[in-house]
Each structure stands twice: as structure tokens, then as C-alpha cells.
C-alpha positions as CSV (number, residue, x, y, z in Angstrom):
1,M,169.1,1.7,-156.0
2,N,166.1,-0.6,-156.5
3,T,166.4,-4.3,-157.0
4,P,166.0,-5.0,-160.8
5,F,162.8,-6.8,-161.5
6,F,164.6,-8.8,-164.2
7,E,165.7,-10.8,-161.2
8,L,162.3,-12.5,-161.0
9,D,162.8,-14.2,-157.7
10,Q,160.4,-12.0,-155.7
11,P,156.6,-11.7,-156.2
12,A,156.8,-7.9,-156.2
13,N,158.9,-8.0,-159.3
14,Y,156.3,-10.0,-161.1
15,L,153.5,-7.6,-160.1
16,S,155.6,-4.6,-161.2
17,L,156.1,-6.1,-164.6
18,I,152.4,-7.1,-165.0
19,F,151.3,-3.6,-164.0
20,L,153.5,-2.0,-166.5
21,L,152.4,-4.3,-169.3
22,V,148.7,-3.7,-168.6
23,L,149.3,0.0,-168.4
24,F,151.1,0.1,-171.7
25,V,148.4,-2.0,-173.4
26,V,145.8,0.6,-172.3
27,V,147.9,3.5,-173.5
28,D,148.7,1.8,-176.8
29,A,145.0,1.2,-177.4
30,F,144.2,4.8,-176.7
31,F,146.9,5.9,-179.2
32,W,145.7,3.5,-181.9
33,F,142.1,4.8,-181.7
34,L,142.9,8.5,-181.3
35,F,146.1,9.2,-183.3
36,R,146.6,8.1,-186.8
37,R,150.1,9.3,-187.4
38,V,152.8,6.6,-187.4
39,V,155.4,9.0,-185.8
40,S,153.2,9.4,-182.8
41,K,153.1,5.7,-182.2
42,V,156.8,5.2,-182.8
43,M,157.5,7.9,-180.1
44,L,155.2,6.0,-177.8
45,Y,156.9,2.7,-178.3
46,V,160.4,4.1,-177.8
47,S,159.3,5.8,-174.5
48,E,157.7,2.6,-173.3
49,A,160.7,0.4,-174.2
50,L,163.2,2.8,-172.5
51,G,161.0,3.1,-169.5
52,I,160.8,-0.7,-169.0
53,L,164.6,-1.1,-169.5
54,F,165.4,1.6,-167.0
55,W,162.9,0.3,-164.5
56,G,164.1,-3.3,-165.0
57,F,167.7,-2.4,-164.2
58,G,166.6,-0.4,-161.1
59,L,167.1,3.0,-162.6
60,I,164.0,4.6,-161.2
61,V,164.6,8.3,-162.1
62,P,165.3,7.7,-165.8
63,A,162.3,5.3,-165.9
64,L,160.0,7.9,-164.3
65,V,161.2,10.4,-166.8
66,C,160.2,8.1,-169.7
67,F,156.9,7.4,-168.2
68,S,156.2,11.1,-167.6
69,A,157.2,11.7,-171.2
70,I,154.5,9.3,-172.3
71,G,151.9,11.3,-170.4
72,V,153.2,14.7,-171.7
73,E,153.3,13.3,-175.2
74,T,149.7,12.2,-175.0
75,I,148.5,15.6,-173.8
76,V,150.6,17.5,-176.4
77,L,149.4,15.3,-179.3
78,F,145.8,15.6,-178.2
79,L,146.0,19.4,-178.0
80,A,148.0,19.7,-181.3
81,N,145.5,17.7,-183.3
82,P,142.0,19.1,-182.4
83,N,140.5,18.5,-185.8
84,E,141.6,14.8,-186.0
85,N,140.3,14.2,-182.4
86,R,137.1,16.1,-183.0
87,D,136.4,14.1,-186.2
88,Y,137.0,10.8,-184.4
89,I,134.8,11.7,-181.4
90,S,132.1,13.2,-183.7
91,N,132.0,10.2,-186.0
92,N,131.7,7.8,-183.1
93,M,129.0,9.8,-181.2
94,V,127.0,10.4,-184.4
95,G,127.2,6.7,-185.3
96,K,126.0,5.7,-181.8
97,A,123.2,8.2,-181.9
98,Q,122.0,6.9,-185.3
99,R,122.1,3.3,-184.0
100,I,120.0,4.3,-181.0
101,Q,117.5,6.2,-183.2
102,L,117.2,3.2,-185.6
103,F,116.7,0.9,-182.6
104,R,113.9,3.1,-181.2
105,R,112.1,3.7,-184.5
106,R,110.2,0.4,-184.7
107,K,107.3,1.8,-186.6
108,V,107.4,4.4,-189.4
109,D,104.6,6.6,-190.5
110,P,104.2,6.2,-194.2
111,E,103.0,9.8,-194.5
112,S,106.6,10.8,-193.6
113,L,108.1,8.7,-196.4
114,F,106.8,10.6,-199.4
115,D,106.2,14.1,-200.7
116,R,102.5,14.5,-200.9
117,D,102.7,17.7,-203.0
118,A,105.0,16.1,-205.5
119,V,102.6,13.2,-205.9
120,Y,99.6,15.5,-206.4
121,R,101.5,17.5,-209.1
122,K,102.3,14.3,-211.0
123,V,98.6,13.4,-210.9
124,Q,97.7,16.9,-212.0
125,S,100.1,16.7,-215.0
126,A,98.7,13.4,-216.1
127,V,95.1,14.4,-215.7
128,I,95.5,17.7,-217.6
129,T,97.4,16.0,-220.4
130,M,94.8,13.3,-220.8
131,S,92.0,16.0,-220.6
132,K,93.6,17.8,-223.6
133,Q,94.0,14.6,-225.5
134,K,90.5,13.4,-224.6
135,V,91.9,10.2,-223.1
136,G,89.4,8.6,-220.8
137,A,90.6,7.9,-217.2
138,I,89.4,7.0,-213.7
139,I,91.8,7.3,-210.8
140,S,90.8,6.6,-207.2
141,F,92.8,7.7,-204.1
142,E,92.4,5.4,-201.1
143,K,91.9,7.1,-197.8
144,K,90.8,5.5,-194.6
145,D,88.5,2.9,-196.2
146,S,90.5,0.0,-197.7
147,L,90.0,-0.7,-201.4
148,D,91.7,-4.1,-201.1
149,E,88.4,-6.0,-201.8
150,V,87.5,-4.0,-205.0
151,M,91.0,-4.1,-206.4
152,K,90.8,-7.9,-206.6
153,S,89.1,-7.5,-209.9
154,G,92.0,-5.6,-211.4
155,T,95.8,-6.1,-212.0
156,R,98.3,-5.5,-209.3
157,I,100.9,-2.8,-210.2
158,D,102.8,-1.6,-207.1
159,A,104.7,1.1,-208.9
160,P,105.5,4.7,-207.8
161,V,103.2,7.3,-209.1
162,S,104.3,9.1,-212.2
163,A,102.5,11.1,-214.8
164,E,104.0,9.0,-217.6
165,L,102.9,5.7,-216.1
166,L,99.3,7.0,-215.6
167,Q,99.2,8.2,-219.2
168,T,100.5,4.9,-220.5
169,I,98.0,2.9,-218.5
170,F,95.0,4.8,-219.9
171,Y,96.4,5.1,-223.4
172,P,93.7,3.7,-225.8
173,G,94.4,0.1,-226.8
174,T,96.6,-0.9,-223.9
175,R,95.4,-3.9,-221.9
176,L,94.9,-1.9,-218.7
177,H,93.2,1.2,-220.1
178,D,89.7,0.0,-219.2
179,G,88.8,0.2,-215.5
180,A,90.2,2.3,-212.7
181,V,93.6,2.9,-211.2
182,I,93.9,2.8,-207.4
183,I,96.6,5.0,-205.7
184,R,97.6,4.4,-202.1
185,N,99.9,7.1,-200.7
186,D,102.6,7.5,-203.5
187,M,102.0,4.1,-205.1
188,I,99.9,2.9,-208.0
189,V,98.7,-0.4,-206.4
190,A,96.3,-1.6,-209.0
191,A,94.9,-0.9,-212.5
192,S,92.0,-2.1,-214.6
193,V,89.9,-2.3,-211.5
194,Y,86.1,-2.4,-212.1
195,Y,83.6,-0.7,-209.7
196,T,80.0,-1.3,-209.3
197,P,78.3,1.7,-210.9
198,T,75.7,3.7,-209.0
199,T,72.1,2.6,-209.5
200,R,70.5,5.9,-208.5
201,P,69.0,8.2,-211.2
202,L,71.3,11.0,-212.3
203,T,70.4,14.3,-214.0
204,G,72.3,14.7,-217.2
205,K,74.4,12.5,-219.4
206,F,77.0,10.3,-217.6
207,G,79.2,7.6,-219.1
208,S,80.2,4.4,-217.5
209,R,83.3,5.9,-215.9
210,H,81.4,8.6,-214.2
211,R,78.8,6.1,-212.9
212,A,81.5,3.9,-211.6
213,A,83.2,6.8,-209.9
214,I,80.0,7.8,-208.2
215,G,79.4,4.2,-207.2
216,I,82.7,3.8,-205.4
217,S,82.3,7.1,-203.7
218,E,79.0,6.0,-202.3
219,T,80.5,3.0,-200.5
220,T,84.0,4.3,-199.5
221,D,85.7,7.6,-198.7
222,A,88.0,7.4,-201.7
223,V,88.4,10.5,-203.9
224,T,88.0,9.5,-207.6
225,V,89.1,11.6,-210.5
226,V,87.4,11.1,-213.9
227,V,88.5,12.3,-217.3
228,S,85.8,12.1,-220.0
229,E,86.8,10.3,-223.2
230,E,84.2,12.3,-225.2
231,T,84.7,15.8,-224.0
232,G,88.0,15.8,-221.9
233,R,86.0,17.1,-219.0
234,I,87.6,16.6,-215.6
235,S,85.3,15.6,-212.6
236,I,85.9,14.5,-209.0
237,A,83.6,12.1,-207.2
238,Y,83.4,12.1,-203.4
239,E,80.6,10.9,-201.0
240,G,78.2,10.2,-203.9
241,E,78.6,13.6,-205.5
242,L,80.3,14.4,-208.8
243,R,81.9,17.8,-209.3
244,T,83.2,19.1,-212.6
245,V,86.5,21.2,-212.3
246,G,88.5,23.1,-214.8
247,P,92.2,22.4,-215.5
248,D,93.3,25.6,-213.8
249,E,91.5,24.8,-210.6
250,F,92.0,21.1,-210.6
251,L,95.0,20.9,-208.2
252,T,93.4,23.3,-205.6
253,V,90.1,21.4,-205.6
254,F,91.7,18.0,-205.6
255,E,93.9,19.0,-202.6
256,D,90.8,20.2,-200.7
257,Y,89.1,16.9,-201.2
258,M,92.1,14.9,-200.2
259,A,92.5,17.0,-197.0
260,L,88.9,16.2,-195.9
261,V,90.0,12.8,-194.6
262,E,93.6,11.7,-194.0
263,P,94.8,8.9,-196.3
264,K,95.0,5.4,-194.8
265,K,98.1,4.7,-192.8
266,E,99.5,1.2,-193.0
267,T,101.1,-0.4,-190.0
268,Q,104.8,-1.0,-190.4
269,D,106.4,-3.9,-188.6
């Protein structure tokens, strides 16, 4: 029979006790993280306590049986609760992967943050409604050339694009209805912006909005949509040219113009 390690007069007894305590701490931590059921943890603690008592009084065989029971219990519980274990492992692995992905993604492409088609359809809805109601409007879409300098003459908005907001801005009598709206990606960044109108002679009758739209298109690559206050006619200015489009074809033509040059991409820190 072994010498009981409760008689702590030999170094070997101290080492045996420390080894068992460390081993049980590791096993307990494993149980706490992997198994949620209280009964499983109670069974573990009972096996550990009996094992220490048997081992302490020199009863090696009963102690080994208790320690073996802990190992068997762990394996059985792991195999008997596959869903619980899979959820725990899956949640931890997914969380780790998301943290790594977030750490790596230092810069975000603004083009990936909004639905371009949805924005274009909101613009289409506003333009066609204003055309039917003969509400004058001029809307510029910034592309590679920055419009920061020209928008200094207007009022900063910084609001998401919506058909209702565009119609409200250009509603006759509001403080912002004169001048242009500037859209950057999916944001209305400024309103009541005044452009320098073109000075070159034009064939036909053109109002101040149309001349301003042609003027900004001569100096930048912006696409500018104009709605005539007198006739409700819809026009698109690009590269110094003004094209009249019908309501039915507006979205298609507008998308074609916007696709000629990719919109400006802002640097994200």
C-alpha cells in the first residue's frame, strides 16, 4: 500500500498533491467552457473529490478508478452533446474570424456600402414627379472631379438620397429651391449651390438652370440632371452637351452617363 500523501513529510507527497490540483483545474476549466449542464459538473466534482481522498489514503486502485471515470465521463458527455459542443466551437471560431476580418479591413470602398441601383431609382422617381408637376430642378452627381469648391456657395446637407427630400428641396418657395443639389455616392451633400453658367452661344431657348448645368459640365465630369420649370422637360448635361430625354428612357440614359466614369471614391481611414 502507498504511503498516504496526507502525511506531508516527504517532497514526493507535495508534488503529487500539486500535480492533482493542477490537473483538476485544467479539467474543470474544460468542463465549464464546454458543458453547460449542472449535473455534468457535479459528477465531475464528486469524481475528483473521491479520487483525491482515495489517493490521499494510499488506496491507489480506487483512486485510479475515479480518475478514469473522469476521462470516460468527459468523452461520453462530449459525444452525447454534439449540438451543444458544435454551437460553442462554431460561435468561437466565427467570432475569431470576424475579429480577424475586421482587423484586416482597414479601408472600405464606399462603392460597396450602398445600392447604386436603389439610389438611381430614387432619383428617377423624384425627377419624373417634378417633371409632371413642372417643378424646376438641377441635380449634379459628383464623379472623379471634386465639387467641394463649387459647393461652398451652397448649404451643406449631408443626408441620404430620397425622392421625398429632393422634391422638398426644389419645392417652390422653400429657401433651398434655387440653385443645384450635389449628390456624392448615396448622399445629398449640398443644396442651393450656384454654378457659373456657360458663356458660349447656344442654339435654342435655354433658361438659367440649363446654362448652369452646361457650365458645370464644361469644367468637371459631373453628370447634371435638369428639370425645366416652364415645360417639365428633362435634360442631362455632360461634357458641355445637353441632351433631352423622355420620362420613359430617363433611367436608362442616366445610368449610361453615370457608367462612363466611375464616381469618386473617398479614402477611408
